[in-house]
C-alpha positions as CSV (number, residue, x, y, z in Angstrom):
1,M,-22.1,2.4,10.6
2,T,-24.2,-0.7,11.3
3,T,-22.8,-3.8,13.0
4,K,-23.0,-5.7,9.7
5,E,-21.1,-2.9,7.9
6,K,-18.5,-2.9,10.7
7,I,-18.0,-6.6,10.4
8,L,-17.3,-6.3,6.7
9,E,-14.9,-3.3,7.2
10,T,-13.0,-5.2,10.0
11,A,-12.9,-8.4,8.0
12,L,-11.5,-6.7,5.0
13,D,-8.8,-5.1,7.2
14,L,-7.8,-8.4,8.6
15,F,-8.0,-10.4,5.3
16,S,-6.0,-7.7,3.5
17,L,-3.2,-8.0,6.1
18,R,-3.3,-11.8,6.8
19,G,-5.0,-13.3,3.8
20,Y,-8.4,-15.1,3.8
21,D,-7.0,-18.1,5.7
22,G,-5.2,-16.0,8.2
23,A,-8.2,-14.6,10.0
24,S,-11.0,-16.6,11.7
25,V,-14.5,-15.7,12.6
26,R,-13.4,-15.4,16.2
27,D,-10.6,-12.9,15.1
28,I,-13.1,-10.8,13.2
29,A,-15.7,-10.8,16.1
30,G,-13.0,-9.9,18.6
31,A,-11.7,-7.0,16.4
32,V,-15.3,-5.7,16.0
33,G,-15.9,-6.0,19.7
34,I,-18.8,-8.5,19.7
35,R,-19.2,-12.1,20.7
36,E,-18.6,-14.7,18.1
37,S,-22.2,-15.9,18.5
38,S,-23.4,-12.4,17.8
39,L,-21.5,-12.3,14.5
40,Y,-23.6,-15.3,13.3
41,N,-26.7,-13.2,13.7
42,H,-25.4,-11.2,10.6
43,F,-23.4,-13.8,8.6
44,A,-23.6,-17.6,8.4
45,G,-19.8,-17.8,8.5
46,K,-16.5,-16.6,7.1
47,R,-17.4,-17.5,3.6
48,A,-20.6,-15.4,3.8
49,I,-18.5,-12.5,5.2
50,F,-16.1,-12.8,2.2
51,D,-19.1,-12.9,-0.2
52,G,-20.4,-9.7,1.4
53,I,-17.0,-8.0,0.9
54,V,-17.0,-9.1,-2.8
55,E,-20.5,-7.8,-3.3
56,L,-19.8,-4.5,-1.6
57,C,-16.6,-3.9,-3.5
58,L,-18.2,-4.7,-6.9
59,R,-21.1,-2.4,-6.1
60,Q,-18.8,0.4,-5.1
61,S,-16.7,-0.1,-8.3
62,E,-19.8,0.1,-10.5
63,D,-21.1,3.2,-8.6
64,Y,-17.7,5.0,-9.2
65,F,-17.7,4.3,-12.9
66,R,-21.4,5.0,-13.4
67,Q,-21.1,8.3,-11.5
68,S,-18.1,9.2,-13.5
69,E,-19.9,8.3,-16.8
70,L,-17.3,5.8,-17.7
71,P,-17.9,2.4,-19.3
72,F,-18.1,-0.4,-16.7
73,D,-19.5,-3.3,-18.8
74,E,-19.3,-4.5,-22.3
75,G,-22.0,-2.8,-24.3
76,D,-21.9,0.4,-22.2
77,D,-21.8,3.7,-24.2
78,A,-18.2,4.3,-25.3
79,S,-18.8,7.5,-27.1
80,V,-17.2,9.5,-24.3
81,Y,-13.8,8.5,-25.8
82,Q,-14.7,9.5,-29.4
83,G,-13.5,12.7,-31.1
84,I,-11.6,14.1,-28.1
85,A,-8.2,15.7,-27.8
86,L,-5.2,13.9,-26.3
87,D,-5.2,15.7,-23.0
88,R,-8.9,14.9,-22.5
89,L,-8.2,11.2,-23.3
90,Q,-5.4,11.1,-20.8
91,E,-7.6,12.7,-18.2
92,L,-10.4,10.1,-18.8
93,I,-8.1,7.1,-18.7
94,G,-6.3,8.6,-15.7
95,R,-9.6,8.9,-13.9
96,T,-10.5,5.3,-14.8
97,F,-7.3,3.9,-13.3
98,R,-7.0,6.3,-10.4
99,F,-9.9,4.3,-8.8
100,F,-7.6,1.3,-8.5
101,F,-5.1,3.3,-6.5
102,D,-7.2,5.7,-4.5
103,D,-10.4,3.8,-3.5
104,P,-9.6,2.5,0.0
105,W,-11.9,-0.5,-0.3
106,N,-10.6,-1.5,-3.7
107,A,-6.9,-1.2,-2.6
108,R,-7.5,-3.5,0.4
109,F,-9.7,-5.9,-1.6
110,R,-7.0,-6.2,-4.3
111,R,-4.4,-6.9,-1.6
112,L,-6.7,-9.6,0.0
113,L,-7.0,-11.3,-3.4
114,L,-3.3,-11.1,-4.1
115,L,-2.4,-12.6,-0.6
116,S,-5.0,-15.4,-0.9
117,Q,-4.9,-16.4,-4.6
118,Y,-2.6,-19.3,-4.1
119,A,-4.3,-20.9,-1.1
120,E,-7.8,-20.0,-2.1
121,P,-8.8,-20.8,-5.7
122,R,-11.9,-18.5,-5.5
123,C,-9.7,-15.5,-4.7
124,R,-7.5,-16.4,-7.7
125,D,-10.5,-16.6,-9.9
126,I,-12.0,-13.3,-8.7
127,Y,-8.7,-11.6,-9.0
128,R,-8.2,-12.7,-12.6
129,R,-11.7,-11.9,-13.5
130,L,-11.8,-8.4,-12.1
131,Y,-8.3,-7.1,-12.7
132,R,-7.4,-8.9,-15.9
133,D,-10.4,-10.3,-17.9
134,K,-13.0,-7.6,-17.2
135,C,-10.6,-4.8,-17.9
136,I,-9.5,-6.2,-21.2
137,Q,-13.1,-7.0,-22.2
138,V,-14.3,-3.5,-21.5
139,Q,-11.3,-1.9,-23.2
140,A,-11.8,-4.1,-26.2
141,H,-15.4,-2.8,-26.4
142,I,-14.1,0.8,-26.3
143,F,-11.4,0.1,-28.9
144,S,-14.0,-1.6,-31.2
145,A,-16.2,1.4,-30.9
146,L,-13.3,3.7,-31.8
147,M,-12.4,1.5,-34.8
148,D,-16.0,1.6,-36.0
149,A,-15.9,5.4,-35.7
150,G,-12.8,5.4,-37.9
151,E,-10.6,6.9,-35.2
152,L,-8.4,3.8,-34.8
153,R,-7.1,1.5,-37.5
154,R,-8.9,-1.8,-37.7
155,E,-7.2,-4.5,-35.6
156,D,-8.3,-7.3,-33.3
157,P,-9.9,-5.4,-30.4
158,M,-9.1,-8.0,-27.8
159,A,-5.4,-8.1,-28.9
160,V,-5.2,-4.3,-28.8
161,A,-6.8,-4.2,-25.4
162,A,-4.4,-6.8,-24.0
163,E,-1.5,-4.7,-25.3
164,F,-2.9,-1.6,-23.8
165,H,-3.8,-3.2,-20.4
166,G,-0.4,-4.9,-19.8
167,P,1.5,-1.8,-18.6
168,M,-1.6,-0.6,-16.7
169,F,-1.8,-3.9,-14.8
170,M,1.9,-3.7,-14.0
171,W,1.6,-0.1,-12.7
172,I,-1.5,-0.9,-10.6
173,H,0.5,-3.5,-8.8
174,T,3.9,-1.9,-8.6
175,C,3.4,1.9,-8.1
176,D,3.1,3.3,-4.6
177,G,0.3,5.5,-5.6
178,F,-1.5,7.3,-8.4
179,E,0.9,10.2,-8.5
180,E,3.7,7.9,-9.4
181,A,1.6,6.1,-12.0
182,R,0.1,9.3,-13.6
183,P,3.0,10.3,-15.9
184,L,3.6,6.7,-16.9
185,I,-0.1,6.3,-17.9
186,A,-0.1,9.7,-19.7
187,A,3.0,8.7,-21.8
188,H,1.5,5.3,-22.5
189,V,-1.8,6.7,-23.7
190,E,0.0,9.2,-26.0
191,Q,2.3,6.6,-27.5
192,F,-0.6,4.1,-27.9
193,R,-2.7,6.6,-29.7
194,K,0.1,7.5,-32.1
195,N,0.6,3.8,-32.8
196,Y,-3.1,3.0,-33.5
197,E,-4.8,6.2,-34.7
198,R,-6.1,5.9,-38.2
199,R,-4.2,8.1,-40.6
200,P,-5.7,9.4,-43.8
201,K,-4.5,7.6,-47.0
202,K,-2.0,9.6,-49.1
């Protein structure tokens, strides 16, 4: 691990425990084991360290979804969700949301944003954008594709995505781990599919 990587790792640890305002550059340098002046050889200041954490966490998130062949952005191929059995659908959605529980960087990053969102508007904006808005937008894209394919009845995709994401958002923030959330997610997916699947006209 390079010194720059160690600074980011250590800063994320401290920020996730104390919040963004609760750890200074001096605290970070001391925890890394370097002089404060040496830290400035890698980052201009605490804001630059935070920006580095954001960039790294976003890159790791995208890498996970791309490697898992799951949609990450609006416009990504959503055909992986089309024409599949319920157990496969539950597995795919479980794999999607497992990342939020199991990835050690993401878990600490989310805690940092939660702790800091009231004192630091930028943390609040990033938190809402990543864990609310982006999730709903990508899910709306998936639901729209399934509606176009005739697998779900035609509704407002954004409204359907918000309805789907609400319980997921709650479990991400209240379950102790993925194993607690897994059966809740599976049951939610099953009921949601029953509610929205397109049935042939009689």
